[in-house]
N, C-alpha and C positions, 0 to 999 in steps of 0.2 A: 504494500500500499504506500509506503514511504517513497518509492521510486516514481509513483504515478505523477505527482507535481513536477518533478524533474524532467519527466518526458514531455511534459506539456509545454514547458518554457521555450524550447526551441520553436515549437509551433506557433506560440504566441508572438516571439520574436520575428519570425518570418511573416506573419500575419502583419504586424505593425510596420515592418520593414517594406512590405508591398503596399500597404495603404499609404505610407509616406512617399513612396516612389509615385504612385498615381497623382497625389496631390502635387508634388514637385513638378511632375510633366505637366499637369493641367496649367498650374501657375507659370511655367515656362512658356508653354503655348499662348497664354493670355498675354504675357509681356511682349512676345514676338509678333503676334498678329494684330494687337490693339492699335499700334502706330508704327508705320515704316517697315513692318515685317523682320525687324531685327530686335537684338537684346537691348539696343539703345532706346527702344520704346518705353523702357522702365523709366528713363529719365523724363520722358513727356509726360508719363502718369503721374509723376511727381510735379512737374512743372505746370500741369493743367489746373489743379486745384489752387496751387500757389498763386498763379496768375489771376484767377478769379478773386482770391482772397486779397491780393495786392491792389487790383484794380477798384474793389469795393473801398478799401481803405483810403486810396490816393484820391479818388474821386470826391467821397464825402469829406475828407480832411481838405482837399483842395478847394471845394466850394466854400470853405470856411465855417462849416457847421460846427458850432461849439458843442463840447460833450455835456450831456445833462449832469454827469458824474464825473469826478475827477478832473485833472488838468490836461490829459492827452486825448484828443479826439481820435487818434490813430488807435490807441489802446481801447478806447469805448467802442469803436466799431469792430476791432478784432475780437473782443470779448463776446460779442453777439454772432459774429461771423464764423468763427472756428466751430462751435458745436453745431451750427447749421450745416457747414461744409462737411464735417465728420459724418453726420446723419445722412445727408443727401447723396454724398459720393459712395459710401458703403452700400446703402440700399439700392440706388440707381444702377451702379455698376455689378451689383450682385444679380439684378434682373437681366442686365444686358449680357452677362456672363452666361446665364441660362439660355438665352436666345442663340448665342453664337456657338456655344459648346454642346448644344443638344445633339448634334451628329455624333459625338463622341460616346454617347450612350450605345451605340451599336457595338462597341466593344464590351464584352461581358464583364470585364474587370472594372469598369467604370460605372458608378451609381449616380444617381441624381444628387445625394448628399455630398458626393466628392466635387462635383461641379460647384455647388453652393459654397462649400467650406474653402476650396481653393481660392475662389474669387474673394471671399470675405477675408481670408488671412492677407491676400495681396493689398486689399483696400484699406485695411485697418493698418497695415504696415506703412502703407503710403501717407495715411492721415497722421501718424506719429511723426514720419519724416518731415511733413509739412509744418507741423507745429515746432518742431526742433529748427527748422530753417527760419521760421517766422521770429522765434525767440532770438536767433542769432542776428537777424535783421534789426530787431528792435534794440539789442544790445549795441550794434554798430552805430545806430542813431542817437544812442544815449537815452532811449525811452525805458523807464522802469517797468518791466513786464512781469516782475515777480508778484504774484497774488498775495494778499494779506493771509489767506489761509491756503496753503498748497494742497492739502488733502481734499478740500472742498473742490477746488479747481479740477484735480485729477479726477474726482468722483464724478463731476459734471461732464467732463470729457468722455469718461467710460459709459456714463449713462446715455450719451448722444450716440457712441458707437454702438452699444447694445440695441438701442431703439433702431438704428439703421439696419442691424443685423436682422432683427424680427420683422421690420417692413420688407426688407430685402428678401428673406426667405419666403414669406407669405406672396408677395407680389410676383416672385420668380416662378412659383407653381402656376400661377394663373398665366404668366408669359410663356410657360411651356406649351400651352394650349393655344394661346392667341399672342403671337410674337409682336403685334401691335399694340399690346398692352404696355410694352416699354415706352412707347410714345406717350400714351395716356398718362402713365405714372410720372415720367419726366415732366410733363407739362403741369402736373399737380404740385410740383416743386415750387412754381410761381406762387401758388395760393399759400403754400407753407412759409415761403420767404416773406410775403406781405403780413401773414399773420403770426409772425414768431416773435415780434418785438425786438428785431434786430435794430431797426432805425428809430424806434421810439420807446418810451417808457410805459409800460402797460398800466402802472399805478396812476398815471396822469390821466388816463381816459375815464369817462363815465362808468359808474359801477356795472352797468348792464352790459357795456362791451367787454369790461374786464372779466365778468362772469363767463361770457361765452368763450372769450379768447383763452381763459385759463383751462379750458378742456383740450387745447392743443398741446400734446406732449412735446413738440419741438420747442415751443415757447417756454415750457417748464425748464428745458435743458439750458436755453439761453438765460433764463432767470437764475437758474443754479450756478452757471458760470460766473455770471456777474455779481453774485452774492459773494464770491471768493475775493473779488477786487473791491466792492464798495460796500461799506457798513450800512447795514439795515436795508440793503436793496432787495426788492421783491418780497418783502415780509407779507404783503397781502395777497400775493399771487402764488408764490413758490409752495409746491407740494411735492416733495421729493418721493414720497411713498407712492404717489399717483404715477409718477413717471416711470418708476421701477415696475410698477404692476403693468403699465403699458409695454415696457420693454419685455419682460418676462412673458406676458400673455401673448404678444405677437410671435416671439419665438416658439412658444409651444404651439400655438395654433398653426404656425407655418410647418413646423416639423409633423404635426398630426394631419394636416392637409397632404403633406407629401407621402406620408404613409398610406393614406387612403387611396389616392390617385397614382401611386407608384406605377402600378401595371399599366395603367392607360397611358402614361408617359412613355413607358419603354415599348409599348406596342405601337405608340404613334410615331 
């Protein structure tokens, strides 16, 4: 009996190695096919969200819009844009990964979850690199980017990423049947952008507007991030538990939906 676990270990290691090889191959394929057809495409995947983030900060700061909180308008807009970028890029490109990599399901070793997880790993890595580069840029320009509460800022970023993962998984399954859903979902990012409090302070709005906007989990991520930088920010809107329930619920719902329709996706 004691020899049985030892016999299972090599099999488990081989299984994990095979799983890792599949994920790595899918990630490498995404990098090479997403831009230019070469591995240099990875640099573009980093530059793409970074350029969006930089453009938003420069445009708003260039227009002379004063920050409602703090001394730096660049930091103010960055604290709102970073969680939104993390959510939107992780979720959107997870959906796009399903659309572009669905033919890979013809290989028996590749599963639906492999496509989802490989793209999520890649996009989460991209988001972290973007934040590091942005922090370096702020440091070069003498902008104090260190939050008053680093733990809260990291938690807000993680919540935005998890929310992106959940929305990405759920909408990826829909896109597996309707590729045009990627376009529909991408357009919905405009609504999220407008309603997520990136360019305004929700607490300054009428109570009725604040009530309805507070149901937007992306707005909650933005409020969460800014609460790490500005004292008493978002006190009347921020609900961390609500945000985490949305993130966990969307992940579980997406995985459950994948399990239910897995056979139809593979047969299609």
